[in-house]
KEKE-3310 file (N, C-alpha, C; in steps of 0.2 Angstrom, whole numbers, plus 5000, padded with zeros to 4 digits):
npx = (5549:5541:5546:5536:5525:5529:5530:5516:5511:5516:5508:5512:5510:5501:5497:5499:5506:5506:5503:5504:5513:5525:5527:5530:5541:5551:5552:5558:5571:5585:5582:5584:5579:5571:5570:5566:5571:5568:5578:5572:5574:5587:5587:5580:5563:5554:5544:5549:5556:5548:5547:5560:5565:5558:5566:5577:5573:5571:5584:5589:5583:5590:5590:5594:5594:5592:5596:5589:5594:5586:5594:5591:5577:5573:5576:5566:5553:5540:5523:5514:5504:5503:5495:5498:5510:5527:5540:5554:5570:5587:5600:5612:5607:5600:5610:5617:5608:5607:5620:5618:5608:5613:5623:5616:5609:5619:5624:5613:5611:5623:5632:5629:5633:5625:5617:5615:5619:5612:5611:5600:5603:5615:5611:5600:5603:5611:5603:5597:5586:5579:5582:5575:5562:5560:5564:5558:5546:5538:5532:5523:5506:5496:5483:5482:5492:5485:5475:5481:5481:5490:5491:5478:5472:5477:5472:5462:5467:5478:5493:5510:5520:5532:5531:5521:5528:5536:5532:5537:5551:5553:5549:5559:5570:5567:5567:5581:5588:5583:5589:5602:5605:5597:5585:5570:5559:5550:5548:5537:5528:5510:5506:5514:5509:5504:5516:5524:5518:5518:5531:5533:5525:5532:5544:5539:5535:5547:5556:5549:5533:5533:5542:5548:5543:5539:5528:5526:5517:5517:5505:5497:5501:5492:5487:5479:5469:5466:5473:5488:5503:5518:5518:5519:5515:5526:5532:5539:5547:5563:5577:5590:5601:5603:5592:5582:5584:5592:5587:5574:5569:5569:5559:5548:5544:5542:5531:5520:5503:5494:5486:5492:5505:5509:5507:5517:5528:5529:5531:5542:5553:5565:5561:5555:5540:5536:5542:5536:5523:5524:5527:5515:5506:5510:5507:5493:5491:5498:5497:5501:5515:5521:5529:5530:5531:5543:5552:5550:5554:5568:5573:5571:5577:5590:5593:5593:5601:5611:5620:5626:5620:5607:5609:5612:5600:5591:5597:5595:5581:5579:5584:5577:5564:5567:5570:5583:5591:5603:5613:5614:5624:5630:5628:5619:5608:5604:5600:5589:5580:5577:5565:5557:5547:5554:5564:5571:5584:5592:5609:5611:5610:5595:5580:5570:5556:5554:5561:5552:5540:5544:5549:5537:5534:5526:5510:5508:5515:5509:5504:5517:5523:5515:5517:5531:5531:5524:5533:5533:5542:5557:5574:5586:5587:5586:5575:5566:5560:5560:5554:5562:5574:5589:5593:5607:5611:5624:5628:5626:5628:5638:5635:5626:5612:5597:5587:5570:5558:5541:5530:5528:5531:5532:5543:5554:5566:5578:5587:5602:5607:5621)
npy = (5602:5590:5573:5563:5570:5573:5560:5557:5566:5561:5550:5539:5532:5520:5512:5516:5513:5521:5536:5549:5549:5544:5555:5565:5560:5559:5572:5578:5571:5562:5546:5528:5516:5502:5491:5476:5463:5448:5435:5429:5428:5432:5445:5461:5467:5481:5483:5481:5493:5503:5503:5504:5516:5524:5523:5529:5542:5545:5544:5555:5565:5565:5554:5537:5523:5505:5492:5477:5461:5446:5433:5422:5422:5421:5408:5401:5406:5418:5419:5428:5436:5424:5409:5397:5385:5390:5385:5378:5384:5378:5380:5384:5391:5401:5408:5412:5421:5430:5436:5442:5451:5459:5465:5472:5481:5488:5495:5503:5510:5511:5522:5531:5537:5536:5525:5508:5490:5475:5457:5445:5432:5432:5433:5425:5412:5408:5405:5392:5378:5376:5387:5396:5392:5394:5407:5415:5409:5407:5419:5422:5422:5409:5411:5425:5425:5417:5426:5435:5443:5438:5425:5420:5421:5409:5398:5391:5383:5378:5379:5377:5374:5379:5391:5397:5401:5411:5425:5426:5425:5437:5446:5444:5449:5463:5466:5463:5472:5484:5483:5482:5493:5503:5504:5511:5510:5501:5498:5493:5483:5483:5471:5467:5471:5463:5456:5466:5472:5462:5461:5474:5471:5461:5468:5477:5468:5462:5473:5483:5491:5505:5507:5516:5511:5509:5506:5506:5505:5504:5508:5496:5496:5501:5502:5514:5507:5498:5486:5477:5486:5486:5474:5466:5462:5455:5450:5453:5469:5470:5475:5471:5473:5463:5456:5464:5476:5492:5500:5494:5496:5510:5512:5506:5515:5527:5524:5525:5528:5543:5545:5539:5544:5556:5551:5541:5549:5555:5544:5537:5546:5559:5572:5588:5595:5606:5606:5594:5599:5608:5600:5593:5602:5605:5593:5593:5604:5601:5587:5579:5581:5573:5576:5573:5559:5558:5564:5556:5543:5547:5550:5539:5529:5534:5533:5520:5513:5522:5537:5535:5523:5528:5538:5529:5522:5532:5536:5524:5524:5536:5533:5522:5528:5536:5527:5524:5512:5507:5513:5508:5499:5481:5477:5486:5483:5471:5475:5483:5475:5465:5459:5460:5454:5440:5431:5417:5416:5410:5411:5413:5423:5430:5434:5448:5446:5432:5431:5439:5432:5419:5421:5424:5437:5444:5438:5433:5431:5439:5450:5454:5458:5469:5478:5480:5487:5498:5505:5501:5493:5492:5487:5484:5498:5503:5508:5497:5495:5488:5473:5462:5464:5459:5452:5452:5443:5445:5458:5468:5472:5463:5452:5445:5449:5454:5468:5471:5482:5485:5496:5511:5508:5494:5483:5469:5457:5448:5433:5428:5412:5403)
npz = (5452:5462:5463:5464:5460:5447:5441:5442:5434:5422:5421:5426:5438:5447:5459:5476:5492:5503:5499:5503:5514:5507:5498:5506:5512:5501:5498:5509:5510:5502:5495:5495:5483:5475:5461:5453:5441:5433:5427:5415:5401:5389:5386:5389:5385:5377:5386:5398:5400:5406:5421:5424:5418:5426:5438:5434:5433:5446:5450:5444:5451:5462:5470:5476:5466:5466:5456:5454:5449:5447:5451:5459:5461:5448:5445:5450:5447:5444:5448:5444:5432:5425:5418:5420:5426:5426:5415:5422:5421:5417:5429:5423:5412:5418:5424:5413:5407:5417:5417:5404:5405:5415:5409:5399:5407:5413:5402:5399:5411:5418:5418:5428:5443:5454:5453:5458:5456:5460:5465:5469:5471:5478:5492:5494:5490:5501:5511:5522:5521:5533:5540:5532:5533:5547:5550:5541:5535:5545:5548:5538:5534:5529:5524:5521:5511:5501:5498:5490:5474:5464:5468:5470:5458:5452:5458:5454:5443:5449:5458:5461:5476:5474:5466:5473:5485:5480:5483:5496:5494:5487:5496:5506:5499:5499:5512:5515:5507:5513:5526:5522:5514:5517:5509:5505:5497:5485:5468:5455:5442:5439:5442:5452:5464:5475:5479:5483:5493:5502:5505:5512:5523:5529:5533:5542:5552:5556:5558:5565:5566:5564:5554:5540:5525:5508:5494:5476:5462:5444:5430:5420:5403:5390:5372:5362:5355:5364:5365:5371:5375:5366:5359:5343:5327:5322:5334:5350:5355:5356:5367:5364:5351:5342:5342:5339:5327:5328:5318:5316:5329:5330:5320:5325:5335:5328:5321:5329:5335:5333:5344:5355:5356:5363:5376:5377:5375:5387:5396:5391:5388:5393:5391:5396:5405:5398:5385:5380:5380:5370:5359:5359:5355:5342:5337:5337:5328:5316:5312:5301:5300:5309:5320:5333:5334:5328:5337:5348:5343:5341:5354:5362:5355:5355:5368:5371:5362:5358:5351:5338:5333:5332:5322:5311:5310:5306:5294:5286:5286:5279:5266:5262:5261:5251:5241:5236:5238:5234:5241:5253:5265:5266:5279:5284:5276:5281:5294:5290:5284:5292:5297:5286:5272:5265:5252:5244:5231:5216:5212:5199:5185:5179:5170:5173:5174:5176:5188:5197:5197:5201:5214:5220:5221:5212:5207:5194:5177:5168:5177:5182:5170:5167:5179:5178:5165:5168:5177:5190:5197:5205:5205:5217:5219:5206:5194:5184:5168:5156:5150:5147:5154:5162:5177:5188:5202:5208:5207:5216:5234:5239:5232:5240:5242:5234:5232:5230:5225:5225:5219:5229:5243:5246:5250:5246:5251:5244:5247:5241:5236:5236)
capx = (5543:5542:5547:5530:5521:5531:5527:5509:5509:5518:5504:5516:5508:5495:5495:5504:5504:5505:5505:5505:5519:5530:5528:5533:5548:5555:5552:5563:5577:5586:5580:5586:5574:5574:5566:5569:5569:5570:5582:5568:5577:5594:5586:5574:5560:5552:5539:5553:5559:5544:5549:5567:5565:5556:5571:5582:5570:5572:5591:5590:5580:5594:5589:5598:5591:5596:5593:5590:5593:5584:5597:5588:5570:5573:5576:5559:5547:5535:5517:5510:5502:5503:5489:5500:5517:5532:5545:5560:5576:5593:5604:5617:5603:5598:5616:5618:5603:5609:5625:5616:5604:5617:5627:5611:5607:5625:5624:5608:5611:5629:5636:5626:5636:5620:5613:5619:5616:5613:5609:5597:5607:5620:5609:5595:5607:5614:5598:5596:5578:5577:5582:5569:5555:5560:5565:5553:5540:5533:5530:5518:5500:5494:5476:5484:5495:5480:5471:5484:5479:5495:5490:5471:5471:5480:5470:5457:5471:5483:5499:5515:5523:5538:5528:5517:5533:5539:5532:5541:5558:5554:5549:5566:5574:5565:5570:5588:5590:5582:5594:5609:5606:5591:5580:5563:5554:5550:5544:5536:5522:5504:5505:5518:5507:5504:5523:5527:5514:5521:5538:5532:5522:5538:5548:5535:5535:5554:5559:5544:5527:5534:5547:5546:5545:5533:5527:5523:5517:5515:5500:5497:5501:5488:5487:5472:5464:5464:5478:5494:5508:5524:5517:5518:5514:5533:5534:5541:5552:5569:5582:5596:5601:5604:5585:5578:5589:5591:5582:5567:5567:5567:5553:5542:5542:5540:5524:5515:5497:5493:5482:5496:5512:5511:5508:5524:5534:5529:5533:5549:5558:5566:5559:5551:5533:5536:5544:5531:5517:5525:5526:5508:5502:5512:5503:5486:5490:5500:5498:5505:5522:5523:5535:5529:5533:5550:5555:5549:5559:5575:5574:5571:5583:5597:5594:5594:5606:5616:5619:5628:5615:5602:5611:5611:5593:5589:5600:5592:5574:5579:5586:5571:5559:5568:5571:5590:5593:5610:5617:5615:5629:5627:5625:5612:5603:5602:5596:5583:5576:5577:5558:5553:5546:5561:5563:5578:5585:5598:5615:5612:5607:5588:5576:5566:5549:5555:5563:5547:5535:5547:5549:5530:5533:5521:5506:5508:5519:5505:5505:5524:5525:5511:5520:5537:5530:5521:5538:5532:5547:5564:5579:5592:5587:5586:5569:5566:5554:5561:5552:5568:5579:5592:5595:5612:5612:5630:5629:5626:5628:5643:5632:5622:5605:5594:5581:5565:5553:5535:5526:5532:5533:5532:5550:5556:5573:5580:5594:5606:5610:5627)
capy = (5598:5584:5567:5560:5574:5572:5553:5557:5570:5557:5545:5533:5530:5516:5512:5518:5510:5527:5541:5555:5547:5544:5561:5569:5557:5561:5580:5580:5568:5558:5540:5523:5512:5497:5488:5470:5460:5441:5433:5423:5428:5435:5452:5464:5471:5488:5483:5482:5500:5508:5504:5506:5523:5528:5523:5534:5548:5545:5546:5562:5569:5565:5548:5531:5517:5499:5488:5470:5455:5440:5427:5417:5421:5419:5401:5399:5408:5422:5416:5434:5437:5418:5405:5390:5385:5392:5380:5380:5384:5376:5385:5387:5395:5407:5412:5415:5426:5435:5440:5446:5456:5463:5469:5477:5486:5492:5499:5508:5514:5510:5528:5535:5535:5535:5519:5502:5484:5469:5451:5442:5425:5433:5432:5420:5406:5406:5403:5385:5377:5376:5395:5399:5391:5397:5414:5419:5405:5408:5426:5423:5418:5406:5414:5431:5424:5415:5431:5440:5442:5434:5418:5419:5420:5403:5393:5386:5378:5375:5382:5373:5377:5383:5398:5400:5404:5417:5431:5426:5427:5444:5450:5444:5454:5470:5466:5463:5478:5489:5482:5483:5499:5507:5505:5512:5510:5496:5500:5487:5483:5483:5464:5465:5474:5458:5454:5472:5473:5456:5464:5479:5467:5457:5473:5479:5463:5461:5479:5487:5494:5512:5508:5519:5508:5511:5503:5510:5502:5508:5505:5492:5501:5499:5506:5517:5502:5493:5481:5478:5489:5482:5468:5468:5455:5452:5448:5458:5473:5469:5480:5468:5475:5457:5453:5470:5480:5499:5503:5491:5499:5516:5512:5505:5521:5531:5522:5525:5531:5550:5545:5536:5547:5560:5547:5538:5554:5556:5538:5535:5551:5563:5578:5591:5596:5612:5604:5589:5603:5611:5595:5591:5608:5604:5587:5594:5608:5598:5580:5576:5582:5568:5578:5570:5552:5558:5565:5550:5538:5549:5550:5532:5525:5536:5531:5512:5511:5527:5542:5532:5519:5532:5540:5524:5521:5538:5535:5519:5527:5541:5529:5517:5532:5539:5522:5524:5507:5505:5517:5504:5494:5475:5477:5490:5479:5466:5478:5486:5470:5459:5457:5461:5448:5438:5425:5415:5415:5407:5416:5413:5428:5428:5439:5451:5443:5426:5433:5442:5426:5413:5423:5426:5445:5445:5432:5430:5434:5445:5455:5456:5462:5476:5482:5482:5492:5504:5508:5500:5489:5494:5482:5487:5505:5506:5507:5493:5496:5483:5466:5457:5465:5453:5453:5448:5444:5447:5465:5473:5470:5458:5446:5442:5451:5458:5471:5473:5487:5486:5502:5516:5506:5487:5480:5462:5455:5441:5431:5424:5406:5401)
capz = (5453:5466:5459:5464:5456:5440:5439:5442:5428:5417:5420:5428:5445:5448:5466:5481:5499:5507:5494:5507:5517:5502:5495:5512:5513:5496:5499:5514:5510:5497:5498:5491:5481:5471:5456:5450:5435:5433:5420:5411:5395:5389:5384:5390:5379:5379:5392:5404:5401:5410:5428:5425:5417:5432:5442:5431:5435:5453:5451:5441:5456:5468:5474:5474:5464:5466:5451:5456:5444:5451:5449:5463:5460:5441:5445:5454:5443:5447:5446:5442:5425:5421:5420:5422:5429:5422:5414:5425:5417:5421:5433:5418:5408:5422:5425:5406:5407:5422:5414:5398:5408:5419:5404:5396:5412:5414:5396:5400:5417:5422:5419:5433:5450:5460:5452:5460:5454:5465:5462:5475:5472:5483:5499:5495:5490:5507:5517:5522:5521:5540:5541:5528:5537:5554:5550:5536:5534:5551:5548:5533:5535:5522:5522:5518:5504:5496:5496:5485:5467:5460:5470:5470:5450:5450:5462:5450:5439:5453:5459:5465:5482:5472:5464:5479:5489:5477:5486:5502:5492:5485:5503:5509:5495:5501:5519:5514:5504:5518:5531:5520:5510:5519:5504:5508:5492:5480:5462:5451:5438:5443:5444:5458:5470:5481:5481:5486:5500:5507:5508:5517:5529:5532:5536:5548:5557:5559:5560:5568:5563:5562:5549:5534:5519:5504:5488:5471:5455:5437:5427:5414:5398:5384:5367:5362:5353:5369:5365:5376:5372:5365:5355:5336:5323:5322:5341:5355:5353:5361:5368:5361:5344:5338:5341:5336:5325:5330:5313:5317:5335:5328:5316:5330:5339:5323:5318:5334:5334:5336:5350:5360:5356:5369:5382:5376:5376:5395:5399:5388:5386:5398:5389:5402:5403:5393:5379:5378:5379:5363:5354:5358:5351:5335:5335:5335:5323:5310:5313:5295:5301:5313:5324:5340:5333:5326:5343:5352:5340:5342:5361:5364:5351:5357:5375:5372:5357:5357:5345:5332:5330:5330:5315:5306:5309:5302:5287:5283:5285:5273:5260:5260:5259:5244:5236:5234:5242:5232:5245:5259:5266:5268:5286:5284:5272:5286:5299:5288:5281:5296:5297:5280:5268:5261:5248:5242:5224:5214:5210:5192:5182:5176:5168:5179:5175:5179:5195:5201:5198:5205:5221:5222:5222:5208:5206:5187:5172:5166:5182:5182:5164:5168:5184:5175:5160:5172:5181:5197:5200:5205:5208:5220:5218:5199:5191:5178:5163:5151:5153:5145:5158:5165:5184:5190:5209:5210:5205:5222:5241:5239:5229:5245:5242:5229:5235:5225:5228:5221:5221:5233:5250:5247:5249:5247:5251:5241:5249:5236:5238:5232)
cpx = (5545:5542:5540:5525:5523:5529:5520:5507:5511:5513:5507:5515:5501:5493:5501:5502:5503:5507:5507:5512:5525:5532:5532:5540:5553:5556:5558:5570:5578:5585:5584:5580:5576:5568:5569:5567:5572:5573:5578:5571:5584:5593:5580:5570:5557:5547:5543:5556:5555:5546:5556:5569:5563:5562:5576:5579:5571:5580:5592:5587:5584:5593:5593:5595:5595:5592:5594:5589:5592:5587:5594:5581:5569:5573:5570:5553:5542:5528:5513:5510:5503:5497:5491:5507:5522:5537:5551:5566:5582:5596:5609:5613:5602:5604:5618:5614:5605:5615:5623:5612:5608:5621:5622:5610:5613:5626:5619:5609:5618:5633:5634:5629:5631:5615:5617:5615:5618:5610:5606:5600:5612:5618:5604:5598:5610:5609:5596:5588:5576:5577:5576:5563:5555:5560:5560:5546:5535:5530:5524:5512:5497:5487:5478:5487:5490:5476:5474:5482:5483:5494:5483:5469:5473:5476:5465:5461:5476:5489:5504:5517:5529:5536:5524:5522:5537:5539:5536:5548:5558:5553:5556:5571:5573:5568:5578:5591:5589:5587:5601:5610:5601:5587:5573:5557:5555:5545:5543:5529:5516:5503:5509:5515:5507:5511:5526:5524:5517:5527:5537:5529:5528:5542:5545:5535:5542:5557:5555:5539:5528:5539:5545:5548:5538:5534:5524:5523:5515:5509:5501:5496:5497:5488:5480:5467:5463:5469:5484:5499:5514:5524:5516:5517:5521:5535:5536:5547:5558:5574:5589:5596:5601:5597:5581:5583:5587:5586:5575:5565:5565:5560:5547:5540:5539:5533:5519:5509:5497:5490:5487:5503:5514:5511:5515:5529:5534:5532:5541:5554:5559:5565:5555:5544:5532:5537:5539:5525:5518:5524:5519:5504:5504:5508:5496:5486:5492:5502:5502:5512:5525:5529:5535:5532:5541:5554:5555:5554:5566:5577:5575:5577:5590:5598:5596:5600:5612:5616:5621:5623:5609:5603:5610:5604:5590:5591:5596:5584:5574:5580:5580:5565:5560:5569:5578:5593:5601:5615:5618:5621:5626:5624:5619:5607:5600:5598:5590:5578:5575:5570:5554:5552:5552:5560:5571:5578:5591:5603:5615:5608:5600:5585:5571:5559:5549:5556:5556:5541:5538:5548:5542:5529:5527:5517:5507:5513:5515:5505:5512:5525:5521:5515:5527:5536:5528:5527:5537:5537:5554:5568:5585:5593:5586:5579:5570:5559:5554:5559:5557:5574:5582:5594:5601:5613:5618:5632:5630:5627:5632:5640:5627:5614:5603:5587:5576:5560:5547:5531:5531:5534:5534:5539:5550:5563:5574:5587:5596:5609:5615:5628)
cpy = (5591:5578:5563:5564:5573:5565:5553:5561:5566:5551:5538:5530:5526:5516:5514:5515:5516:5533:5548:5555:5547:5551:5566:5566:5560:5569:5582:5577:5564:5551:5535:5519:5507:5494:5482:5467:5453:5439:5427:5423:5432:5442:5455:5466:5477:5488:5484:5489:5504:5508:5506:5513:5527:5528:5528:5541:5550:5547:5553:5567:5569:5559:5542:5525:5511:5495:5481:5465:5449:5434:5421:5416:5419:5411:5397:5400:5412:5420:5422:5434:5430:5414:5398:5390:5386:5386:5382:5379:5381:5381:5388:5392:5402:5411:5415:5421:5432:5439:5444:5452:5461:5468:5474:5482:5491:5497:5505:5513:5515:5517:5532:5533:5534:5529:5513:5496:5479:5463:5447:5435:5426:5432:5426:5413:5404:5405:5396:5384:5378:5384:5398:5398:5394:5404:5418:5415:5406:5414:5427:5419:5416:5409:5421:5430:5421:5420:5436:5438:5437:5426:5416:5417:5413:5397:5388:5381:5375:5379:5378:5377:5381:5390:5401:5404:5410:5423:5432:5428:5434:5448:5450:5449:5461:5471:5467:5469:5484:5489:5484:5490:5504:5509:5505:5512:5505:5498:5493:5488:5482:5476:5462:5468:5469:5456:5460:5473:5468:5458:5469:5476:5464:5462:5475:5474:5462:5468:5484:5490:5501:5513:5511:5515:5509:5506:5507:5506:5506:5504:5500:5496:5498:5504:5509:5512:5497:5487:5482:5481:5485:5476:5470:5461:5452:5449:5454:5462:5473:5475:5478:5470:5469:5454:5458:5475:5488:5502:5501:5495:5506:5517:5511:5511:5526:5530:5522:5530:5538:5550:5543:5540:5551:5556:5544:5543:5555:5550:5537:5540:5555:5571:5581:5592:5601:5610:5599:5593:5606:5606:5593:5596:5607:5598:5588:5599:5605:5591:5576:5577:5576:5570:5574:5563:5553:5559:5559:5544:5540:5548:5543:5528:5527:5534:5524:5510:5516:5531:5539:5527:5523:5535:5535:5522:5526:5538:5530:5521:5531:5537:5525:5522:5535:5533:5520:5518:5505:5508:5513:5500:5487:5474:5481:5487:5474:5469:5481:5481:5464:5455:5458:5455:5447:5432:5423:5414:5412:5413:5417:5419:5426:5434:5442:5448:5437:5427:5435:5436:5421:5415:5425:5433:5447:5438:5429:5434:5440:5451:5458:5460:5469:5480:5484:5488:5498:5508:5507:5496:5492:5488:5485:5494:5508:5503:5502:5493:5491:5476:5461:5459:5459:5456:5449:5449:5446:5454:5469:5469:5463:5451:5442:5443:5454:5461:5473:5477:5487:5492:5507:5513:5499:5485:5473:5461:5448:5439:5426:5418:5404:5394)
cpz = (5457:5462:5459:5460:5449:5437:5438:5435:5422:5416:5422:5435:5445:5455:5471:5488:5504:5503:5498:5511:5513:5499:5500:5512:5507:5495:5504:5514:5504:5499:5493:5489:5476:5466:5453:5444:5435:5427:5417:5404:5395:5386:5387:5384:5381:5385:5398:5406:5406:5417:5429:5423:5423:5437:5440:5433:5442:5454:5449:5446:5462:5472:5472:5472:5464:5461:5453:5450:5448:5449:5453:5461:5453:5440:5447:5449:5446:5444:5443:5435:5421:5423:5421:5424:5424:5421:5417:5420:5421:5424:5428:5414:5412:5423:5418:5406:5411:5419:5408:5400:5411:5414:5401:5401:5413:5408:5397:5405:5421:5422:5424:5440:5455:5458:5453:5457:5459:5462:5468:5476:5477:5490:5499:5494:5496:5513:5516:5522:5528:5542:5538:5531:5544:5554:5546:5536:5539:5552:5542:5534:5529:5520:5518:5511:5499:5494:5490:5478:5463:5462:5468:5462:5448:5453:5458:5446:5443:5453:5463:5471:5480:5470:5469:5484:5486:5481:5493:5500:5490:5491:5506:5505:5498:5508:5519:5512:5509:5523:5528:5517:5512:5513:5507:5503:5487:5474:5458:5446:5442:5445:5450:5464:5476:5483:5485:5493:5505:5509:5513:5524:5533:5536:5542:5554:5561:5562:5564:5564:5560:5556:5543:5528:5515:5497:5483:5465:5449:5434:5421:5408:5392:5379:5366:5359:5358:5370:5369:5372:5371:5361:5348:5333:5322:5329:5345:5352:5358:5362:5365:5354:5340:5337:5338:5334:5327:5325:5314:5324:5334:5324:5320:5333:5334:5320:5323:5332:5337:5343:5356:5361:5361:5375:5382:5377:5384:5398:5397:5387:5393:5396:5395:5400:5398:5386:5376:5376:5372:5358:5353:5354:5344:5332:5333:5329:5316:5311:5307:5296:5305:5318:5331:5339:5331:5333:5348:5349:5341:5349:5363:5361:5354:5364:5375:5368:5356:5351:5339:5329:5328:5323:5309:5304:5305:5295:5283:5281:5279:5267:5258:5258:5252:5239:5234:5238:5240:5237:5252:5259:5267:5275:5287:5281:5277:5291:5296:5286:5285:5297:5291:5276:5264:5257:5247:5234:5222:5212:5203:5189:5178:5174:5173:5179:5178:5187:5199:5202:5202:5212:5224:5224:5218:5207:5199:5183:5169:5170:5182:5176:5165:5173:5181:5170:5163:5176:5188:5201:5200:5208:5210:5218:5211:5196:5184:5174:5157:5153:5151:5149:5162:5172:5186:5198:5212:5210:5211:5229:5242:5236:5234:5245:5236:5232:5229:5229:5223:5223:5225:5240:5250:5245:5250:5247:5249:5243:5243:5238:5233:5233)
residu = (MET:ASN:ILE:ILE:ASP:GLU:LEU:THR:TRP:ARG:GLY:ALA:VAL:ASN:GLN:GLN:THR:ASP:ALA:GLU:GLY:LEU:LYS:LYS:LEU:VAL:ASN:ASN:GLN:SER:ILE:SER:LEU:TYR:CYS:GLY:VAL:ASP:PRO:THR:GLY:ASP:SER:MET:HIS:ILE:GLY:HIS:LEU:ILE:PRO:PHE:MET:MET:MET:LYS:ARG:PHE:GLU:LEU:ALA:GLY:HIS:HIS:PRO:TYR:ILE:LEU:ILE:GLY:GLY:ALA:THR:GLY:SER:ILE:GLY:ASP:PRO:SER:GLY:ARG:LYS:SER:GLU:ARG:GLN:LEU:GLN:THR:MET:GLU:LYS:VAL:GLN:HIS:ASN:VAL:ALA:ALA:LEU:SER:ALA:GLN:MET:GLN:LYS:LEU:PHE:GLY:GLY:ALA:ALA:GLN:ILE:SER:PHE:VAL:ASN:ASN:TYR:ASP:TRP:LEU:SER:LYS:ILE:SER:LEU:LEU:ASP:PHE:LEU:ARG:ASP:TYR:GLY:LYS:LEU:PHE:ASN:ILE:ASN:THR:MET:LEU:ALA:LYS:ASP:ILE:VAL:ALA:SER:ARG:LEU:ASP:VAL:GLY:ILE:SER:PHE:THR:GLU:PHE:ALA:TYR:GLN:ILE:LEU:GLN:SER:VAL:ASP:PHE:LEU:THR:LEU:HIS:ARG:LYS:TYR:ASN:VAL:GLN:LEU:GLN:ILE:GLY:GLY:ALA:ASP:GLN:TRP:GLY:ASN:ILE:THR:SER:GLY:ILE:ASP:LEU:ILE:HIS:LYS:VAL:GLU:GLY:ALA:GLU:THR:GLU:VAL:TYR:GLY:LEU:THR:ILE:PRO:LEU:MET:LEU:LYS:ALA:ASP:GLY:THR:LYS:PHE:GLY:LYS:THR:ALA:GLY:GLY:ALA:ILE:TRP:LEU:ASP:ALA:LYS:LYS:THR:SER:PRO:TYR:GLU:PHE:TYR:GLN:PHE:TRP:LEU:ASN:GLN:ASP:ASP:ARG:ASP:VAL:VAL:LYS:TYR:LEU:LYS:TYR:PHE:THR:PHE:LEU:ASP:GLN:ALA:GLU:ILE:GLY:GLU:ILE:GLU:LYS:SER:LEU:HIS:ALA:HIS:PRO:GLU:ASP:ARG:LEU:ALA:GLN:ARG:ARG:LEU:ALA:GLU:GLU:VAL:THR:ARG:PHE:VAL:HIS:GLY:GLU:GLU:ALA:LEU:LYS:VAL:ALA:GLN:LYS:ILE:SER:LYS:ILE:LEU:PHE:SER:GLY:ASP:VAL:ASP:LEU:LEU:SER:VAL:THR:GLU:VAL:GLN:ASP:ALA:PHE:GLY:LYS:ALA:PRO:SER:VAL:GLU:ILE:SER:ALA:THR:PRO:THR:ASP:VAL:ILE:SER:LEU:LEU:VAL:ALA:THR:LYS:ILE:GLU:PRO:SER:LYS:ARG:GLN:ALA:ARG:GLU:ASP:VAL:THR:ASN:GLY:ALA:ILE:THR:ILE:ASN:GLY:THR:ARG:VAL:THR:ASP:VAL:SER:GLU:GLN:VAL:ASP:PRO:SER:ASP:LYS:PHE:ASP:GLY:LYS:PHE:VAL:ILE:VAL:ARG:ARG:GLY:LYS:LYS:LYS:TYR:PHE:LEU:ALA:HIS:VAL:GLN:ASN)
# end
C-alpha cells in the first residue's frame, strides 16, 4: 500500500498542499521529510506521538525522516494554539529540555538507521539580525502573515513581534533542511498549517516555483465524547516513566472507550489493516473481552517503554485485579499507586477501625465496622473481618506503605511517616 494511502486509511491525514503531487512523488522515489517539536518541557506527552509515529511509518516505507528539536524556536514560542503570549524560558532551561527530548527521541526512534536528528539552534543561532531582515524578512509579506490562522486568532488580544516572527524561523528550518538534506515534505499538527505553507512559499521564492516541496498535517484528535484526546483528570499522559509510570501508561490505553479504540489502533500501533480488521470484528462480537483495548495497551506500552516495562505493567494489573497486593515490590507499589488516592499514617500500630476513620477511607466508625464485618476491607492483600484487628505499618513493603482496598476496586495507599 502506498504510504499516503495507508495514512489516509489510518485517518491520519488532515490537509495536504498537493495531494496528487505528493502521492506521485512517494510512489516514484524515496524522499526525505521532517517534523519538529519545540522543547517547551522536558518530556513529550502522548499527543506528540501522533506525528512522530507517522514519521516512523514513512521510515518503514523506505523514506528518510528527520526529527527536528527546536532548540532555537523553543526559546521564542510558537503562537499557534495559544490565546496569550508564552512565558519565555531561560536558555539554560531550553537547553535542559533539548537534552531531555533528544534522549527521549533517541530511545523511541534511535535504532532506525534511516531516521536522523537535527537541532535548529545549529543554524538559526548563526543568523545575524541584519542577515535575518535582508535575507528572509524581505521575502515575507506582512498582509499574508496576518492572514495566517495562527496570527489572525491572536490579533484581538495582541501578539508580540517575537511570536509573530515564529513562522519565519520555521520557514527557514524547511529551507535549510531542503538545501542540506533535500527534505521535500514537512509534517505537523493541524495548527501548523500556516507555518508549513509559509515554509513552502519561502522555498519557492528562493529555489524556484517548480521546486517540489509539500506539506501534510494530521487531524486534531478528539474522543468520541468530543473532548480532546490525551487529557485526563490526573493531567497529561507523559512518555517519561518518571512522570507517568509504565503501569499508569498501560492502564490509560486499557481503559479506552469502545468507540475510540479502533481509531487508536490505527493511529498508535503498527498493526496492519488485516489484523486491525480482525480485532475490530472481535470488538463487535465480544466487547466484554476488551481484546482491542488489551492489544492497544500492549502495543503502545511496548513501543514507548519496552518489553520489560510492559511485563511489569501487566503483572501489576493482574495483581491489583486479583487483590494479591502483597506480591508487589516497593517499586511496583510506587508505580501502581502514583496517582491513586493517598493518605499519611503514623508508623505506630493501630486498630483497623481507627485507621480507616483517621485516614477518611471510611466516613465513620459505624461504617468502618460494617464494612470490616462484611468482609469489604483488605489490608495489604489480607481480608480483615475482626473489628479489633491490629494493623502494624511495618509488616509489609519495608514499612513504607499500607495498601487498603474497600470493595473490589477502590484502593487507597497509606504512606507511613517515620
